[in-house]
PDB file with one MODEL, atoms N, CA, C and O in Angstrom:
MODEL        1
ATOM      1  N   MET A   1      -1.130   2.061  10.473  1.00  0.00           N
ATOM      2  CA  MET A   1      -0.659   2.574   9.120  1.00  0.00           C
ATOM      3  C   MET A   1       0.677   3.068   9.066  1.00  0.00           C
ATOM      4  O   MET A   1       1.547   2.478   8.425  1.00  0.00           O
ATOM      5  N   GLN A   2       0.890   4.120   9.705  1.00  0.00           N
ATOM      6  CA  GLN A   2       1.924   4.995   9.473  1.00  0.00           C
ATOM      7  C   GLN A   2       3.148   4.309  10.166  1.00  0.00           C
ATOM      8  O   GLN A   2       4.259   4.166   9.656  1.00  0.00           O
ATOM      9  N   GLN A   3       2.844   3.998  11.135  1.00  0.00           N
ATOM     10  CA  GLN A   3       3.976   3.005  12.080  1.00  0.00           C
ATOM     11  C   GLN A   3       4.276   1.657  11.094  1.00  0.00           C
ATOM     12  O   GLN A   3       5.401   1.164  11.162  1.00  0.00           O
ATOM     13  N   LEU A   4       3.345   1.102  10.241  1.00  0.00           N
ATOM     14  CA  LEU A   4       3.783   0.124   9.415  1.00  0.00           C
ATOM     15  C   LEU A   4       4.531   0.367   8.326  1.00  0.00           C
ATOM     16  O   LEU A   4       5.357  -0.452   7.921  1.00  0.00           O
ATOM     17  N   LEU A   5       4.281   1.686   7.663  1.00  0.00           N
ATOM     18  CA  LEU A   5       4.842   2.181   6.657  1.00  0.00           C
ATOM     19  C   LEU A   5       6.679   2.616   6.960  1.00  0.00           C
ATOM     20  O   LEU A   5       7.645   2.456   6.213  1.00  0.00           O
ATOM     21  N   GLU A   6       6.614   3.068   8.037  1.00  0.00           N
ATOM     22  CA  GLU A   6       7.707   3.388   8.817  1.00  0.00           C
ATOM     23  C   GLU A   6       8.816   2.254   8.928  1.00  0.00           C
ATOM     24  O   GLU A   6       9.979   2.386   8.545  1.00  0.00           O
ATOM     25  N   ASN A   7       8.218   1.007   9.572  1.00  0.00           N
ATOM     26  CA  ASN A   7       9.089   0.122   9.654  1.00  0.00           C
ATOM     27  C   ASN A   7       9.309  -0.882   8.413  1.00  0.00           C
ATOM     28  O   ASN A   7      10.030  -1.872   8.542  1.00  0.00           O
ATOM     29  N   ILE A   8       8.674  -0.587   7.239  1.00  0.00           N
ATOM     30  CA  ILE A   8       9.161  -1.163   5.957  1.00  0.00           C
ATOM     31  C   ILE A   8      10.159  -0.422   5.168  1.00  0.00           C
ATOM     32  O   ILE A   8      10.997  -0.918   4.416  1.00  0.00           O
ATOM     33  N   LEU A   9       9.927   1.123   5.491  1.00  0.00           N
ATOM     34  CA  LEU A   9      10.775   1.914   5.186  1.00  0.00           C
ATOM     35  C   LEU A   9      12.148   1.801   5.607  1.00  0.00           C
ATOM     36  O   LEU A   9      13.113   1.988   4.866  1.00  0.00           O
ATOM     37  N   ASP A  10      12.207   1.433   7.033  1.00  0.00           N
ATOM     38  CA  ASP A  10      13.417   1.379   7.557  1.00  0.00           C
ATOM     39  C   ASP A  10      14.038   0.072   7.278  1.00  0.00           C
ATOM     40  O   ASP A  10      15.269   0.054   7.301  1.00  0.00           O
ATOM     41  N   ALA A  11      13.314  -1.199   6.977  1.00  0.00           N
ATOM     42  CA  ALA A  11      13.652  -2.374   6.650  1.00  0.00           C
ATOM     43  C   ALA A  11      14.294  -2.374   5.200  1.00  0.00           C
ATOM     44  O   ALA A  11      15.255  -3.109   4.973  1.00  0.00           O
ATOM     45  N   LEU A  12      13.830  -1.652   4.341  1.00  0.00           N
ATOM     46  CA  LEU A  12      14.265  -1.625   3.062  1.00  0.00           C
ATOM     47  C   LEU A  12      15.347  -0.615   3.199  1.00  0.00           C
ATOM     48  O   LEU A  12      16.236  -0.798   2.367  1.00  0.00           O
ATOM     49  N   CYS A  13      15.518   0.261   3.888  1.00  0.00           N
ATOM     50  CA  CYS A  13      16.692   1.070   3.492  1.00  0.00           C
ATOM     51  C   CYS A  13      18.263   0.427   4.221  1.00  0.00           C
ATOM     52  O   CYS A  13      19.421   0.648   3.868  1.00  0.00           O
ATOM     53  N   LYS A  14      17.799  -0.313   5.197  1.00  0.00           N
ATOM     54  CA  LYS A  14      19.074  -1.068   5.821  1.00  0.00           C
ATOM     55  C   LYS A  14      19.209  -2.219   4.768  1.00  0.00           C
ATOM     56  O   LYS A  14      20.356  -2.610   4.551  1.00  0.00           O
ATOM     57  N   ALA A  15      18.117  -2.847   4.044  1.00  0.00           N
ATOM     58  CA  ALA A  15      18.525  -3.872   2.803  1.00  0.00           C
ATOM     59  C   ALA A  15      19.109  -2.971   1.815  1.00  0.00           C
ATOM     60  O   ALA A  15      20.034  -3.496   1.196  1.00  0.00           O
ATOM     61  N   THR A  16      18.915  -2.101   1.576  1.00  0.00           N
ATOM     62  CA  THR A  16      19.595  -1.371   0.287  1.00  0.00           C
ATOM     63  C   THR A  16      21.053  -0.539   0.342  1.00  0.00           C
ATOM     64  O   THR A  16      21.785  -0.174  -0.578  1.00  0.00           O
ATOM     65  N   SER A  17      21.182  -0.382   1.873  1.00  0.00           N
ATOM     66  CA  SER A  17      22.246   0.227   2.360  1.00  0.00           C
ATOM     67  C   SER A  17      21.754   1.773   2.150  1.00  0.00           C
ATOM     68  O   SER A  17      22.568   2.544   1.641  1.00  0.00           O
ATOM     69  N   ARG A  18      20.727   2.165   2.442  1.00  0.00           N
ATOM     70  CA  ARG A  18      20.265   3.573   1.854  1.00  0.00           C
ATOM     71  C   ARG A  18      20.355   4.169   3.416  1.00  0.00           C
ATOM     72  O   ARG A  18      19.656   3.816   4.365  1.00  0.00           O
ATOM     73  N   ASP A  19      21.522   5.272   3.407  1.00  0.00           N
ATOM     74  CA  ASP A  19      21.397   5.937   4.749  1.00  0.00           C
ATOM     75  C   ASP A  19      20.580   7.295   4.496  1.00  0.00           C
ATOM     76  O   ASP A  19      20.885   8.191   3.710  1.00  0.00           O
ATOM     77  N   ILE A  20      19.436   7.231   5.375  1.00  0.00           N
ATOM     78  CA  ILE A  20      18.504   8.201   5.288  1.00  0.00           C
ATOM     79  C   ILE A  20      17.900   8.716   6.652  1.00  0.00           C
ATOM     80  O   ILE A  20      17.802   7.993   7.644  1.00  0.00           O
ATOM     81  N   PHE A  21      17.524   9.969   6.607  1.00  0.00           N
ATOM     82  CA  PHE A  21      17.099  10.862   7.896  1.00  0.00           C
ATOM     83  C   PHE A  21      15.555  11.301   7.552  1.00  0.00           C
ATOM     84  O   PHE A  21      15.355  12.087   6.627  1.00  0.00           O
ATOM     85  N   VAL A  22      14.592  10.828   8.239  1.00  0.00           N
ATOM     86  CA  VAL A  22      13.272  10.994   7.849  1.00  0.00           C
ATOM     87  C   VAL A  22      12.708  12.082   8.690  1.00  0.00           C
ATOM     88  O   VAL A  22      12.628  11.911   9.907  1.00  0.00           O
ATOM     89  N   MET A  23      12.212  13.469   7.993  1.00  0.00           N
ATOM     90  CA  MET A  23      11.486  14.374   8.717  1.00  0.00           C
ATOM     91  C   MET A  23      10.140  14.204   8.220  1.00  0.00           C
ATOM     92  O   MET A  23       9.731  14.588   7.124  1.00  0.00           O
ATOM     93  N   LEU A  24       9.425  13.543   9.193  1.00  0.00           N
ATOM     94  CA  LEU A  24       7.947  13.513   8.391  1.00  0.00           C
ATOM     95  C   LEU A  24       7.483  14.973   8.724  1.00  0.00           C
ATOM     96  O   LEU A  24       7.975  15.673   9.609  1.00  0.00           O
ATOM     97  N   PRO A  25       6.440  15.334   7.863  1.00  0.00           N
ATOM     98  CA  PRO A  25       5.689  16.583   7.565  1.00  0.00           C
ATOM     99  C   PRO A  25       4.977  16.500   8.931  1.00  0.00           C
ATOM    100  O   PRO A  25       4.688  15.543   9.649  1.00  0.00           O
ATOM    101  N   SER A  26       4.799  17.799   9.041  1.00  0.00           N
ATOM    102  CA  SER A  26       3.958  18.363  10.199  1.00  0.00           C
ATOM    103  C   SER A  26       2.598  17.905  10.378  1.00  0.00           C
ATOM    104  O   SER A  26       2.097  17.424  11.394  1.00  0.00           O
ATOM    105  N   LYS A  27       2.080  18.118   9.271  1.00  0.00           N
ATOM    106  CA  LYS A  27       0.690  17.738   9.000  1.00  0.00           C
ATOM    107  C   LYS A  27       0.638  16.236   9.028  1.00  0.00           C
ATOM    108  O   LYS A  27       1.406  15.567   8.336  1.00  0.00           O
ATOM    109  N   GLU A  28      -0.330  15.660   9.883  1.00  0.00           N
ATOM    110  CA  GLU A  28      -0.504  14.528   9.761  1.00  0.00           C
ATOM    111  C   GLU A  28      -1.067  13.734   8.292  1.00  0.00           C
ATOM    112  O   GLU A  28      -0.800  12.564   8.017  1.00  0.00           O
ATOM    113  N   ARG A  29      -1.621  14.352   7.722  1.00  0.00           N
ATOM    114  CA  ARG A  29      -2.537  13.683   6.477  1.00  0.00           C
ATOM    115  C   ARG A  29      -1.348  13.720   5.501  1.00  0.00           C
ATOM    116  O   ARG A  29      -1.393  12.906   4.578  1.00  0.00           O
ATOM    117  N   ASP A  30      -0.426  14.443   5.564  1.00  0.00           N
ATOM    118  CA  ASP A  30       0.819  14.271   4.878  1.00  0.00           C
ATOM    119  C   ASP A  30       1.669  13.282   4.531  1.00  0.00           C
ATOM    120  O   ASP A  30       2.165  12.960   3.452  1.00  0.00           O
ATOM    121  N   ARG A  31       1.803  12.621   6.221  1.00  0.00           N
ATOM    122  CA  ARG A  31       2.902  11.682   6.202  1.00  0.00           C
ATOM    123  C   ARG A  31       3.034  10.425   5.532  1.00  0.00           C
ATOM    124  O   ARG A  31       4.098   9.954   5.129  1.00  0.00           O
ATOM    125  N   VAL A  32       1.587   9.760   5.407  1.00  0.00           N
ATOM    126  CA  VAL A  32       1.578   8.429   4.636  1.00  0.00           C
ATOM    127  C   VAL A  32       2.017   8.420   3.345  1.00  0.00           C
ATOM    128  O   VAL A  32       2.593   7.480   2.798  1.00  0.00           O
ATOM    129  N   PRO A  33       1.636   9.868   2.681  1.00  0.00           N
ATOM    130  CA  PRO A  33       2.084   9.866   1.071  1.00  0.00           C
ATOM    131  C   PRO A  33       3.392  10.004   0.935  1.00  0.00           C
ATOM    132  O   PRO A  33       3.966   9.487  -0.023  1.00  0.00           O
ATOM    133  N   TYR A  34       4.159  10.835   2.018  1.00  0.00           N
ATOM    134  CA  TYR A  34       5.585  10.963   2.221  1.00  0.00           C
ATOM    135  C   TYR A  34       6.108   9.580   2.172  1.00  0.00           C
ATOM    136  O   TYR A  34       6.827   9.256   1.227  1.00  0.00           O
ATOM    137  N   LEU A  35       5.808   8.729   3.113  1.00  0.00           N
ATOM    138  CA  LEU A  35       6.279   7.638   3.339  1.00  0.00           C
ATOM    139  C   LEU A  35       6.371   6.695   2.215  1.00  0.00           C
ATOM    140  O   LEU A  35       7.307   5.952   1.920  1.00  0.00           O
ATOM    141  N   ILE A  36       5.131   6.871   1.592  1.00  0.00           N
ATOM    142  CA  ILE A  36       5.285   5.780   0.508  1.00  0.00           C
ATOM    143  C   ILE A  36       5.950   6.060  -0.594  1.00  0.00           C
ATOM    144  O   ILE A  36       6.393   5.114  -1.246  1.00  0.00           O
ATOM    145  N   LYS A  37       6.207   7.670  -1.128  1.00  0.00           N
ATOM    146  CA  LYS A  37       7.257   8.311  -1.921  1.00  0.00           C
ATOM    147  C   LYS A  37       8.290   7.875  -1.483  1.00  0.00           C
ATOM    148  O   LYS A  37       9.028   7.434  -2.364  1.00  0.00           O
ATOM    149  N   GLU A  38       8.742   7.793  -0.277  1.00  0.00           N
ATOM    150  CA  GLU A  38      10.092   7.401   0.045  1.00  0.00           C
ATOM    151  C   GLU A  38      10.320   5.865   0.059  1.00  0.00           C
ATOM    152  O   GLU A  38      11.497   5.507   0.016  1.00  0.00           O
ATOM    153  N   ILE A  39       9.260   4.808   0.119  1.00  0.00           N
ATOM    154  CA  ILE A  39       9.337   3.804   0.120  1.00  0.00           C
ATOM    155  C   ILE A  39       9.725   3.033  -1.512  1.00  0.00           C
ATOM    156  O   ILE A  39      10.448   2.092  -1.839  1.00  0.00           O
ATOM    157  N   LYS A  40       8.795   4.022  -2.296  1.00  0.00           N
ATOM    158  CA  LYS A  40       9.330   3.933  -3.685  1.00  0.00           C
ATOM    159  C   LYS A  40      10.299   3.912  -4.314  1.00  0.00           C
ATOM    160  O   LYS A  40      10.481   3.143  -5.258  1.00  0.00           O
ATOM    161  N   ILE A  41      11.286   4.945  -3.814  1.00  0.00           N
ATOM    162  CA  ILE A  41      12.648   5.636  -4.050  1.00  0.00           C
ATOM    163  C   ILE A  41      13.358   4.447  -3.772  1.00  0.00           C
ATOM    164  O   ILE A  41      13.900   3.908  -4.737  1.00  0.00           O
ATOM    165  N   THR A  42      13.486   3.849  -2.510  1.00  0.00           N
ATOM    166  CA  THR A  42      14.003   2.636  -1.871  1.00  0.00           C
ATOM    167  C   THR A  42      14.002   1.873  -2.757  1.00  0.00           C
ATOM    168  O   THR A  42      15.089   1.541  -3.230  1.00  0.00           O
ATOM    169  N   LEU A  43      12.887   1.378  -3.241  1.00  0.00           N
ATOM    170  CA  LEU A  43      12.721   0.141  -3.724  1.00  0.00           C
ATOM    171  C   LEU A  43      13.111   0.384  -5.430  1.00  0.00           C
ATOM    172  O   LEU A  43      13.518  -0.526  -6.152  1.00  0.00           O
ATOM    173  N   ASP A  44      12.949   1.434  -5.766  1.00  0.00           N
ATOM    174  CA  ASP A  44      13.611   1.535  -7.221  1.00  0.00           C
ATOM    175  C   ASP A  44      15.670   1.214  -6.810  1.00  0.00           C
ATOM    176  O   ASP A  44      16.626   0.940  -7.535  1.00  0.00           O
ATOM    177  N   LYS A  45      15.568   1.367  -5.825  1.00  0.00           N
ATOM    178  CA  LYS A  45      17.530   1.179  -5.689  1.00  0.00           C
ATOM    179  C   LYS A  45      17.449  -0.452  -5.589  1.00  0.00           C
ATOM    180  O   LYS A  45      18.557  -0.982  -5.509  1.00  0.00           O
ATOM    181  N   VAL A  46      16.555  -1.156  -5.582  1.00  0.00           N
ATOM    182  CA  VAL A  46      16.172  -2.659  -5.404  1.00  0.00           C
ATOM    183  C   VAL A  46      16.981  -3.262  -6.442  1.00  0.00           C
ATOM    184  O   VAL A  46      17.876  -4.100  -6.328  1.00  0.00           O
ATOM    185  N   GLN A  47      16.445  -2.606  -7.635  1.00  0.00           N
ATOM    186  CA  GLN A  47      16.808  -3.138  -9.123  1.00  0.00           C
ATOM    187  C   GLN A  47      18.368  -2.875  -9.459  1.00  0.00           C
ATOM    188  O   GLN A  47      19.042  -3.519 -10.262  1.00  0.00           O
ATOM    189  N   TYR A  48      18.731  -1.937  -8.776  1.00  0.00           N
ATOM    190  CA  TYR A  48      20.092  -1.710  -9.012  1.00  0.00           C
ATOM    191  C   TYR A  48      21.228  -2.428  -8.060  1.00  0.00           C
ATOM    192  O   TYR A  48      22.396  -2.721  -8.317  1.00  0.00           O
ATOM    193  N   ARG A  49      20.588  -2.570  -7.084  1.00  0.00           N
ATOM    194  CA  ARG A  49      21.318  -3.566  -5.523  1.00  0.00           C
ATOM    195  C   ARG A  49      20.803  -4.663  -5.366  1.00  0.00           C
ATOM    196  O   ARG A  49      21.032  -5.248  -4.307  1.00  0.00           O
ATOM    197  N   GLY A  50      20.150  -5.138  -6.134  1.00  0.00           N
ATOM    198  CA  GLY A  50      19.575  -6.463  -5.692  1.00  0.00           C
ATOM    199  C   GLY A  50      20.423  -7.524  -5.318  1.00  0.00           C
ATOM    200  O   GLY A  50      19.984  -8.412  -4.586  1.00  0.00           O
ATOM    201  N   LYS A  51      21.811  -7.547  -5.808  1.00  0.00           N
ATOM    202  CA  LYS A  51      22.768  -8.195  -5.448  1.00  0.00           C
ATOM    203  C   LYS A  51      23.275  -8.101  -3.969  1.00  0.00           C
ATOM    204  O   LYS A  51      23.960  -8.966  -3.423  1.00  0.00           O
ATOM    205  N   HIS A  52      22.891  -7.057  -3.455  1.00  0.00           N
ATOM    206  CA  HIS A  52      23.491  -6.849  -1.940  1.00  0.00           C
ATOM    207  C   HIS A  52      22.169  -7.456  -0.898  1.00  0.00           C
ATOM    208  O   HIS A  52      22.374  -7.519   0.314  1.00  0.00           O
ATOM    209  N   MET A  53      21.174  -7.774  -1.328  1.00  0.00           N
ATOM    210  CA  MET A  53      19.979  -7.880  -0.796  1.00  0.00           C
ATOM    211  C   MET A  53      20.081  -9.556  -0.048  1.00  0.00           C
ATOM    212  O   MET A  53      20.746 -10.399  -0.651  1.00  0.00           O
ATOM    213  N   ASN A  54      19.458  -9.892   1.125  1.00  0.00           N
ATOM    214  CA  ASN A  54      19.370 -11.269   1.431  1.00  0.00           C
ATOM    215  C   ASN A  54      18.420 -11.651   0.726  1.00  0.00           C
ATOM    216  O   ASN A  54      17.428 -10.949   0.528  1.00  0.00           O
ATOM    217  N   GLU A  55      18.611 -13.010   0.165  1.00  0.00           N
ATOM    218  CA  GLU A  55      17.936 -14.033  -0.379  1.00  0.00           C
ATOM    219  C   GLU A  55      16.241 -13.833  -0.237  1.00  0.00           C
ATOM    220  O   GLU A  55      15.370 -13.766  -1.104  1.00  0.00           O
ATOM    221  N   SER A  56      16.179 -13.773   1.192  1.00  0.00           N
ATOM    222  CA  SER A  56      14.617 -13.496   1.654  1.00  0.00           C
ATOM    223  C   SER A  56      14.169 -12.605   1.443  1.00  0.00           C
ATOM    224  O   SER A  56      12.947 -12.594   1.295  1.00  0.00           O
ATOM    225  N   THR A  57      14.927 -11.396   1.321  1.00  0.00           N
ATOM    226  CA  THR A  57      14.383 -10.113   1.567  1.00  0.00           C
ATOM    227  C   THR A  57      13.834  -9.657   0.036  1.00  0.00           C
ATOM    228  O   THR A  57      12.924  -8.847  -0.144  1.00  0.00           O
ATOM    229  N   LEU A  58      14.532 -10.304  -0.953  1.00  0.00           N
ATOM    230  CA  LEU A  58      14.825  -9.653  -2.307  1.00  0.00           C
ATOM    231  C   LEU A  58      13.416 -10.098  -2.929  1.00  0.00           C
ATOM    232  O   LEU A  58      13.058  -9.499  -3.943  1.00  0.00           O
ATOM    233  N   PRO A  59      12.555 -11.138  -2.386  1.00  0.00           N
ATOM    234  CA  PRO A  59      11.221 -11.467  -3.334  1.00  0.00           C
ATOM    235  C   PRO A  59      10.179 -10.311  -2.489  1.00  0.00           C
ATOM    236  O   PRO A  59       9.291  -9.656  -3.034  1.00  0.00           O
ATOM    237  N   LEU A  60      10.538 -10.267  -1.078  1.00  0.00           N
ATOM    238  CA  LEU A  60       9.368  -9.145  -0.823  1.00  0.00           C
ATOM    239  C   LEU A  60       9.234  -7.865  -1.197  1.00  0.00           C
ATOM    240  O   LEU A  60       8.231  -7.230  -1.520  1.00  0.00           O
ATOM    241  N   ALA A  61      10.714  -7.465  -1.092  1.00  0.00           N
ATOM    242  CA  ALA A  61      11.157  -5.885  -1.375  1.00  0.00           C
ATOM    243  C   ALA A  61      10.515  -5.897  -3.079  1.00  0.00           C
ATOM    244  O   ALA A  61      10.044  -4.861  -3.548  1.00  0.00           O
ATOM    245  N   ARG A  62      10.566  -7.053  -3.805  1.00  0.00           N
ATOM    246  CA  ARG A  62       9.818  -7.113  -5.413  1.00  0.00           C
ATOM    247  C   ARG A  62       8.104  -6.692  -5.436  1.00  0.00           C
ATOM    248  O   ARG A  62       7.429  -5.950  -6.148  1.00  0.00           O
ATOM    249  N   ARG A  63       7.824  -7.541  -4.321  1.00  0.00           N
ATOM    250  CA  ARG A  63       6.276  -7.625  -4.094  1.00  0.00           C
ATOM    251  C   ARG A  63       5.940  -6.435  -3.860  1.00  0.00           C
ATOM    252  O   ARG A  63       5.005  -5.993  -4.528  1.00  0.00           O
ATOM    253  N   LEU A  64       6.570  -5.574  -2.878  1.00  0.00           N
ATOM    254  CA  LEU A  64       6.222  -4.303  -2.362  1.00  0.00           C
ATOM    255  C   LEU A  64       6.341  -3.295  -3.436  1.00  0.00           C
ATOM    256  O   LEU A  64       5.506  -2.394  -3.353  1.00  0.00           O
ATOM    257  N   LYS A  65       7.105  -3.227  -4.348  1.00  0.00           N
ATOM    258  CA  LYS A  65       7.511  -2.629  -5.338  1.00  0.00           C
ATOM    259  C   LYS A  65       6.110  -2.771  -6.563  1.00  0.00           C
ATOM    260  O   LYS A  65       5.653  -1.808  -7.178  1.00  0.00           O
ATOM    261  N   GLU A  66       5.698  -3.989  -6.674  1.00  0.00           N
ATOM    262  CA  GLU A  66       4.419  -4.008  -7.316  1.00  0.00           C
ATOM    263  C   GLU A  66       3.325  -3.569  -6.719  1.00  0.00           C
ATOM    264  O   GLU A  66       2.442  -3.130  -7.455  1.00  0.00           O
ATOM    265  N   MET A  67       3.143  -3.571  -5.512  1.00  0.00           N
ATOM    266  CA  MET A  67       2.135  -3.028  -4.565  1.00  0.00           C
ATOM    267  C   MET A  67       2.064  -1.407  -4.539  1.00  0.00           C
ATOM    268  O   MET A  67       1.114  -0.679  -4.251  1.00  0.00           O
ATOM    269  N   ALA A  68       3.078  -1.160  -4.844  1.00  0.00           N
ATOM    270  CA  ALA A  68       3.301   0.454  -4.784  1.00  0.00           C
ATOM    271  C   ALA A  68       3.070   1.128  -6.143  1.00  0.00           C
ATOM    272  O   ALA A  68       3.061   2.348  -6.304  1.00  0.00           O
ATOM    273  N   LYS A  69       2.899   0.280  -7.033  1.00  0.00           N
ATOM    274  CA  LYS A  69       2.436   1.156  -8.478  1.00  0.00           C
ATOM    275  C   LYS A  69       1.374   1.682  -8.516  1.00  0.00           C
ATOM    276  O   LYS A  69       1.029   2.303  -9.522  1.00  0.00           O
TER     277      LYS A  69
ENDMDL
END
């Protein structure tokens, strides 16, 4: 699950031009919640930067945002 979330975060950051350096929490149980929080922050940028996203990426980002609620 963690690797999947890292890949999603990476793809969203690239799509939204968000320059991010991730330092995962040292406790393993805190990593997934941290990644989900960062994904939500990045998805919030989708509504502001939607015009910069690839047409095929935008619907996926919107679905992920709905799932993250």
